[in-house]
N, C-alpha and C positions, 0 to 999 in steps of 0.2 A: 836743611830740612825741607821736605816737600810740603808744599802748602795744601791744605785741605780745601776742597771746593766749598764755596759758601752754600748754606742750606738753600735747596731749591734750584741750584745752578747745576744742571746736568749736561749742559752743553746743547740742549735742544731748545728750540724756540718755544714749543708748547709748554714747557715746564717752567716758564718764567712766572715769577710771582704776580698774582693779579689776573693771570690769563687762565681760562678754563681748559681743562684737559680735553682733547678730542677723543671721541669714541668712534671707533671704526664702523663703517657701514655694515660689515658682516655681523658685528655684535648687535647692532640695531635691528637688523633683519631677523636674527635669532630671537631677540626679545619680542618683536612684533609677532612673529610666527608662534611663539610660545603663548603669548597672551591670547591670540586668536584661538589656538587649540584649547586652551583652558576655557575660554568663553563658549566655544562650540560644545565642549563636554558638559559644562554646567547647563547650557540651554537645552541640550538633548536630554539631560537628566530630568529637568523640570517638565519638559514636554512629555516625556515618557510617563512620569508620575501623573500628569493631568490626563493623559489618554487612559491610563489604568483606572483612574478615579471615574472618568466619564463612562467608561465601559461598564463599571460596576453599577453606576447609577442607571444606565440604560437597561441593564439586565433586571434591576429591581422594578423599573417602570414597566418593562415588558411583562413581568410576572404579575404586577398589579392590574394591568390591562386584561390579561388572560383571566384573572380572578373575577374582574368586573363583567367580562363577557359571559363567563359561566353563570354568575349570579343573575345577569339580565335574562339569559335563556331560561333559567329555573323560574324566575319571576313570571315570565311570559307563559310558561307551562302551567304554573299555579293559577294564574288569572284564567287561563283557558279551562282548566279543570273545574274551577269555581263556577264559571259560566255554564259549563256543561251540566253540573249538578243542579243548578238553578233551572236551567232549561228543561231538564228531565222532570223536575217537580212541576214546572209550569205546564208542560204538555200532558202530564198525568191528570191534571185538574181539568175537567170539562169547562169550556168557556164559550161565551157567545162572542164569536169573532164578527165584528161588523164587516160588511162588504167593502172592498177596496175600490176607490175611484181610479179612473185612468190617470196615469202620471204619478200615482202615489205608490210607494214601495214599502212592503213590510217584510216579514221573515222570508229569507231565501238568499240565494247567491245569484247575482245578476251580472252578465257579461257587459263590459263597458262597450258601448257602440250599438250592438244589436238589441240589448235589453234595457239599458239605462244610459242616458246621454251624459257626457262630461259636463260639469257645472257645479254650482253651489246649491245645496239642499238644506232645508230646515228640518231638524229631527226632533221627534217627540218620543219619549219612553212610554211603552204601553203598560208597564207594571212598575215594580220597585226599581228595577234597573234593566238596561239592555246592552247590546254589544254591536259594534260595527267594525269592519275591517276592509281596508283597501288592499287588494291582492295583486301580486305579480304573476301568480299562476293559480290553478285550481286543484292542486295536488292534495291540499288539506294539511300539508306540513307547515310547521311554524315558520320556517325560513321563507315561505311564500308570502308572508305578510309584509306589506310595505309600511303600513301604519294601522293601529287599531286602538280602541278604547272601550272601557266598560263605563257606560254613562248612567246618570241618575236623574237627569232633568233635560230641559231643552238644550239642543246643541246645533252647531252648524257643521256640515260636512261638505268639503270640496273634493269632487272626483275629477281627476285629470285624465287627459287622453291616453297617457302612457300606462294607466292602470289597466290590468287585464279583466278584473272583476271586482265586485263589491259584495261583501257578505253582511247581512242584517239579521239580528236576532233580538226580538223584544222591542223593536223600534219601528217608527213609521217615518219615511222620508217624503217630503213634498218639495218640488222645485221652488227655489227662492224667486219671488216676483220682483 
């Protein structure tokens, strides 16, 4: 009778009991490549979903900024219209305007350089409230305003060399000493 081989005895050295089985290099390479491909696929998926989410957030932020810009422009227009209404009422009433001293500026638009020098000025309101604007041009369009304010009391206004003009309504400016 033929003898049966003992369990685990296949005649190969790697199959001996207590010795690990060798895995071939091609199998390891396939496993590593497969793991890398799965990792790349998962990473790409996550990155793609984050890009989509960020794009959606950026779109919402852009819409919010556009709404704010429109609201700001509307507010500027309303402020201007309110000022014009008050100015119309003010000019309709006869008033005793005191004479203006040299270096003192009242209602009008003054070109920076030829008419008014850059610098810091103290402002006083002549009535209930007044208006000042630093201008980048004298077109009369709201986009020409660098900065402006409707004031109700004493204020300080700094005119810079890069301003084209300054508009004053219902206020008096004197140079700061």
